C-alpha atoms as a printed R data frame, in Angstrom:
    type eleno elety resid chain resno       x       y       z
1   ATOM     1    CA   UNK     A     1 -27.529 195.774 188.609
2   ATOM     2    CA   UNK     A     2 -29.335 197.868 191.041
3   ATOM     3    CA   UNK     A     3 -28.607 198.339 194.630
4   ATOM     4    CA   UNK     A     4 -31.602 196.358 195.815
5   ATOM     5    CA   UNK     A     5 -30.129 193.152 194.380
6   ATOM     6    CA   UNK     A     6 -26.955 193.733 196.318
7   ATOM     7    CA   UNK     A     7 -28.844 194.391 199.591
8   ATOM     8    CA   UNK     A     8 -30.865 191.175 199.064
9   ATOM     9    CA   UNK     A     9 -27.609 189.273 198.586
10  ATOM    10    CA   UNK     A    10 -26.354 190.723 201.810
11  ATOM    11    CA   UNK     A    11 -29.592 189.456 203.548
12  ATOM    12    CA   UNK     A    12 -28.585 185.852 202.829
13  ATOM    13    CA   UNK     A    13 -28.168 184.061 206.172
14  ATOM    14    CA   UNK     A    14 -24.716 183.365 207.256
15  ATOM    15    CA   UNK     A    15 -23.609 180.255 209.030
16  ATOM    16    CA   UNK     A    16 -21.421 180.728 212.034
17  ATOM    17    CA   UNK     A    17 -18.505 179.199 210.040
18  ATOM    18    CA   UNK     A    18 -19.079 181.669 207.201
19  ATOM    19    CA   UNK     A    19 -19.229 184.680 209.685
20  ATOM    20    CA   UNK     A    20 -15.954 183.515 211.182
21  ATOM    21    CA   UNK     A    21 -14.270 182.937 207.819
22  ATOM    22    CA   UNK     A    22 -15.558 186.424 206.604
23  ATOM    23    CA   UNK     A    23 -14.033 188.251 209.467
24  ATOM    24    CA   UNK     A    24 -10.829 186.204 209.504
25  ATOM    25    CA   UNK     A    25 -10.358 186.890 205.842
26  ATOM    26    CA   UNK     A    26 -11.433 190.580 206.099
27  ATOM    27    CA   UNK     A    27 -14.343 190.334 203.689
28  ATOM    28    CA   UNK     A    28 -17.229 192.955 204.212
29  ATOM    29    CA   UNK     A    29 -20.863 192.400 203.661
30  ATOM    30    CA   UNK     A    30 -20.623 194.647 200.585
31  ATOM    31    CA   UNK     A    31 -17.782 192.256 199.198
32  ATOM    32    CA   UNK     A    32 -20.190 189.212 199.604
33  ATOM    33    CA   UNK     A    33 -23.152 191.193 198.135
34  ATOM    34    CA   UNK     A    34 -21.071 192.212 195.008
35  ATOM    35    CA   UNK     A    35 -19.867 188.648 194.445
36  ATOM    36    CA   UNK     A    36 -23.447 187.243 194.749
37  ATOM    37    CA   UNK     A    37 -24.854 190.073 192.611
38  ATOM    38    CA   UNK     A    38 -22.273 190.031 189.820
39  ATOM    39    CA   UNK     A    39 -20.332 186.841 189.960
40  ATOM    40    CA   UNK     A    40 -20.720 183.646 187.937
41  ATOM    41    CA   UNK     A    41 -22.973 180.889 189.453
42  ATOM    42    CA   UNK     A    42 -21.704 177.385 189.437
43  ATOM    43    CA   UNK     A    43 -23.543 174.392 190.982
44  ATOM    44    CA   UNK     A    44 -20.989 171.943 192.482
45  ATOM    45    CA   UNK     A    45 -22.091 168.873 194.506
46  ATOM    46    CA   UNK     A    46 -24.793 170.188 196.864
47  ATOM    47    CA   UNK     A    47 -23.617 173.863 196.799
48  ATOM    48    CA   UNK     A    48 -24.003 176.843 194.735
49  ATOM    49    CA   UNK     A    49 -20.880 178.934 194.193
50  ATOM    50    CA   UNK     A    50 -20.732 182.535 193.220
51  ATOM    51    CA   UNK     A    51 -17.316 183.750 192.068
52  ATOM    52    CA   UNK     A    52 -15.806 186.802 190.429
53  ATOM    53    CA   UNK     A    53 -13.000 186.366 188.075
54  ATOM    54    CA   UNK     A    54 -11.312 188.216 185.083
55  ATOM    55    CA   UNK     A    55 -14.183 187.518 182.796
56  ATOM    56    CA   UNK     A    56 -16.716 189.140 185.180
57  ATOM    57    CA   UNK     A    57 -14.408 192.025 185.787
58  ATOM    58    CA   UNK     A    58 -13.954 192.704 182.115
59  ATOM    59    CA   UNK     A    59 -17.654 192.166 181.252
60  ATOM    60    CA   UNK     A    60 -19.083 194.539 183.874
61  ATOM    61    CA   UNK     A    61 -16.300 197.234 183.300
62  ATOM    62    CA   UNK     A    62 -17.952 198.201 180.045
63  ATOM    63    CA   UNK     A    63 -21.101 198.780 182.229
64  ATOM    64    CA   UNK     A    64 -19.230 201.121 184.598
65  ATOM    65    CA   UNK     A    65 -18.892 198.559 187.501
66  ATOM    66    CA   UNK     A    66 -15.474 198.053 188.887
67  ATOM    67    CA   UNK     A    67 -15.134 194.439 190.185
68  ATOM    68    CA   UNK     A    68 -11.327 194.367 190.217
69  ATOM    69    CA   UNK     A    69 -11.158 194.399 194.131
70  ATOM    70    CA   UNK     A    70 -13.522 191.365 194.332
71  ATOM    71    CA   UNK     A    71 -11.633 189.261 191.759
72  ATOM    72    CA   UNK     A    72 -11.118 185.785 193.132
73  ATOM    73    CA   UNK     A    73 -13.648 185.882 195.836
74  ATOM    74    CA   UNK     A    74 -15.922 182.744 196.183
75  ATOM    75    CA   UNK     A    75 -19.070 182.589 198.164
76  ATOM    76    CA   UNK     A    76 -20.334 179.117 198.872
77  ATOM    77    CA   UNK     A    77 -24.024 178.743 199.552
78  ATOM    78    CA   UNK     A    78 -26.181 175.777 200.405
79  ATOM    79    CA   UNK     A    79 -29.039 174.960 198.097
80  ATOM    80    CA   UNK     A    80 -31.381 176.372 200.789
81  ATOM    81    CA   UNK     A    81 -29.573 179.732 200.327
82  ATOM    82    CA   UNK     A    82 -27.489 180.145 203.359
83  ATOM    83    CA   UNK     A    83 -23.853 181.196 202.939
84  ATOM    84    CA   UNK     A    84 -21.676 178.434 204.203
85  ATOM    85    CA   UNK     A    85 -18.133 179.977 203.573
86  ATOM    86    CA   UNK     A    86 -16.243 182.609 201.657
87  ATOM    87    CA   UNK     A    87 -12.642 182.626 200.457
88  ATOM    88    CA   UNK     A    88 -10.386 183.994 197.818
89  ATOM    89    CA   UNK     A    89  -8.782 181.732 195.121
90  ATOM    90    CA   UNK     A    90  -7.810 182.786 191.695
91  ATOM    91    CA   UNK     A    91  -7.710 179.230 190.324
92  ATOM    92    CA   UNK     A    92 -11.075 178.702 188.748
93  ATOM    93    CA   UNK     A    93 -10.383 175.051 187.347
94  ATOM    94    CA   UNK     A    94 -12.407 173.506 190.106
95  ATOM    95    CA   UNK     A    95 -15.444 175.339 188.903
96  ATOM    96    CA   UNK     A    96 -15.344 173.716 185.426
97  ATOM    97    CA   UNK     A    97 -17.869 170.986 184.694
98  ATOM    98    CA   UNK     A    98 -16.129 167.608 184.627
99  ATOM    99    CA   UNK     A    99 -16.872 164.409 182.924
100 ATOM   100    CA   UNK     A   100 -18.399 163.324 179.668
101 ATOM   101    CA   UNK     A   101 -21.860 164.782 180.312
102 ATOM   102    CA   UNK     A   102 -21.691 167.768 182.686
103 ATOM   103    CA   UNK     A   103 -24.812 168.601 184.527
104 ATOM   104    CA   UNK     A   104 -26.761 171.692 183.413
105 ATOM   105    CA   UNK     A   105 -26.774 174.664 185.732
């Protein structure tokens, strides 16, 4: 992934809540950009969640990108594209599709 993709991810608008959470949890704009650029994308309810887990870390390691420090970071965006909140959680079970007929991403 090129640096332009990461810089575009950082250009996503932040809500005041997201800005407060980011600073309280000591995430940088680079952290957010890396997660949006390299993380998995999951649509849950009316949000789009970008998250970096072990699978992404292992996959991009072969391409020379070290995502280990971003592992577990989730970036929650509205469908319009603004970042609503950011947090770290290593439990990815909430991101799995549920039900008999999961919706396509």
